[in-house]
C-alpha positions in Angstrom: -18.8 23.1 -13.7 -22.3 21.6 -13.2 -25.0 24.0 -11.9 -25.5 23.3 -8.2 -28.2 25.9 -7.8 -26.3 28.6 -6.0 -27.5 31.2 -8.6 -31.0 29.9 -8.9 -34.0 31.8 -7.6 -34.8 30.9 -4.0 -38.0 29.0 -4.8 -36.3 26.9 -7.4 -33.4 26.2 -5.1 -35.8 25.1 -2.4 -37.6 22.7 -4.8 -34.3 21.3 -5.8 -33.1 20.8 -2.3 -36.4 19.2 -1.3 -36.2 16.7 -4.2 -32.6 15.8 -3.4 -33.5 15.3 0.3 -36.5 13.1 -0.6 -34.3 11.0 -2.9 -31.7 10.6 -0.2 -34.2 9.8 2.5 -35.9 7.1 0.2 -32.7 5.3 -0.8 -32.9 6.8 -4.4 -29.3 8.0 -4.3 -28.0 4.5 -3.4 -30.1 2.9 -6.3 -28.8 5.5 -8.7 -25.2 4.8 -7.6 -25.8 1.1 -8.0 -27.1 1.6 -11.7 -24.1 4.0 -12.5 -21.8 1.1 -11.2 -23.6 -1.3 -13.6 -23.1 1.0 -16.5 -19.4 1.5 -15.7 -18.9 -2.2 -15.5 -20.8 -2.8 -18.8 -18.9 -0.3 -20.8 -15.6 -1.4 -19.2 -16.3 -5.0 -20.0 -16.9 -4.3 -23.7 -13.8 -2.2 -24.0 -11.7 -4.7 -22.2 -13.0 -7.5 -24.3 -12.2 -5.6 -27.5 -8.6 -4.8 -26.2 -8.0 -8.4 -25.1 -9.1 -9.7 -28.5 -11.5 -12.0 -26.9 -8.8 -13.7 -24.8 -10.3 -13.4 -21.3 -10.0 -15.6 -18.2 -12.7 -18.4 -18.4 -14.3 -18.7 -15.0 -17.9 -18.2 -13.7 -17.3 -14.5 -12.9 -15.9 -13.8 -16.4 -18.7 -15.7 -18.0 -21.4 -13.8 -16.2 -19.8 -10.4 -16.9 -19.1 -11.2 -20.5 -22.6 -12.6 -21.1 -24.1 -9.4 -19.9 -21.7 -7.3 -22.0 -22.2 -9.4 -25.1 -25.9 -9.1 -24.6 -25.9 -5.4 -24.9 -26.4 -3.9 -28.3 -25.1 -0.3 -28.2 -26.8 0.5 -31.5 -30.2 -0.3 -29.9 -29.9 1.0 -26.3 -27.6 3.0 -24.2 -25.6 1.3 -21.5 -27.9 3.0 -19.0 -30.9 1.7 -20.6 -29.5 -1.8 -20.7 -28.5 -1.9 -17.2 -31.9 -0.3 -16.0 -33.7 -3.1 -17.9 -31.8 -5.8 -16.1 -33.6 -7.9 -13.5 -32.6 -7.0 -10.1 -31.0 -10.3 -9.3 -29.1 -10.3 -12.6 -27.8 -6.8 -11.9 -26.8 -7.8 -8.4 -24.9 -11.0 -9.6 -23.3 -8.8 -12.3 -22.1 -6.2 -9.7 -20.8 -9.0 -7.4 -18.8 -10.8 -10.0 -17.3 -7.6 -11.5 -14.5 -7.1 -9.0 -13.2 -10.6 -9.2 -13.5 -10.5 -13.1 -11.6 -7.2 -13.2 -8.8 -8.4 -10.9 -8.3 -11.5 -13.1 -8.5 -9.7 -16.4 -6.1 -6.9 -15.1 -3.5 -9.6 -14.6 -4.2 -11.3 -17.9 -1.3 -11.2 -20.5 -3.4 -10.2 -23.6 -4.7 -7.1 -21.8 -1.2 -6.1 -20.5 0.2 -6.4 -24.0 -2.5 -4.1 -25.5 -1.6 -1.4 -22.9 
């Protein structure tokens, strides 16, 4: 279970709480969640592409998601590093396309056969 600070000395706990409150107040948590979503989509896209043997629906959403996934070199950077380096507009488009891409891919025959 992750340490949530209940056993920490009072000063350390107060510092941690102050930092968490500042992050929440400044929108940092929302940004971290956005980046985490990007990482999850990126990793899922790479795995799905491998399972589907490259046979994925061909539409604008798939092209966008697959281009980002294909542009990631896991030997060079982590998924988090790749997503953090993406321009804001590109990450926003990637996250917007992901649900439509996922719905089409989930219904695709090659992926269902692999399951």
